[in-house]
N, C-alpha and C positions, 0 to 999 in steps of 0.2 A: 100658515103664513109666518114669515120671519119678522120678528119685532126687534131684532138686535140693533138695528140702526136707530130706532126710537130710543131704546135703552141707553145706547152710547151718547146720543144727543142730550138726553135728560141728565146723564151723569156729569156732563160738562157744567150744567147749572148747579148741580149739587155741590160740586167742587168749588165753584165761585161763591156760593152762599156760605159754605163752611169756612172758606178763607176770610170772608168779611166778618163772620161771627168770631172767629179766632183772633183776628186783628183787634176787634172791639174789646175782647176779653183781656188781651195784653195791655191795651191802652188803659182800661179801667184799673187793672192791677198795678200798673206803673204809677198812675196818678195817686191811687190809694196808698201805696208804699211811700211815695215821696212826701206827701203831706200828712201822713200818719192819721188819716181820717177816712173812713169807708165812703166810697163813691158808689152810688147805685148804678147798675148796668143800664137801666132804662133812662138814666139822666144824661147819658153820653151819646152824642151823634157825631158821625164822621162824614164829611162831604167835601170833595175836591181838596183834600189835604188839610182841611180846617176841622179841628176838634172843638165842638161846642159842648159845654157842660152846664146843665141846669142845676140850680141849687141856691142855697142861701147866699146872701152877700158876703158873709164871712168865709164860706167855702170857696166862692169864686175869687175872693181876694187872696186866699191862701194859695190857690192854684196859680194865680198870676204872679205871686211872689216867687214861686218855684218853677215858673214856665220854662226857663232856659234849661234847667236840670232835667225836667220832664221830657222836653223835646230831644235832648241829647241822649237820654236813656232809651227813648223810643227809636231813635235812629240807629242805635247800636243793637237793639234787640230785634227789630223788625227790618231786616235788610230788604231793600227794594221798595219800602214804603217811604214816602216823602211827606212828612207832616210840616206844614208851613207855620201854623199858628194855633193857639188855644184861646178860645173866647168864652 
C-alpha cells in the first residue's frame, strides 16, 4: 500500500508548526535584545498578530517602553508577518 500521500499531507503540518516555532523564537530574541533582559520562551504567546508577554510588572513596563522599536525590528526581520501590538 502506498502511504506517500499521507506523508506529504503530514509534512504540510510539520512545516506550519516549524514556522510558528521559528517565528516565536525570533520574537523572543528580538524582545530580549531590545530590553537587555532575558524573556522566557514559554512566557510569550502570539495570536492574531498580537504578542502577549507574561512577566513581572517591571518587565512588561520595559517592553511597553520599547514597543515601537520592537515592532519595527520584527517587521524588518520577519517579512510577511504583521504584528499589530504587544501587550
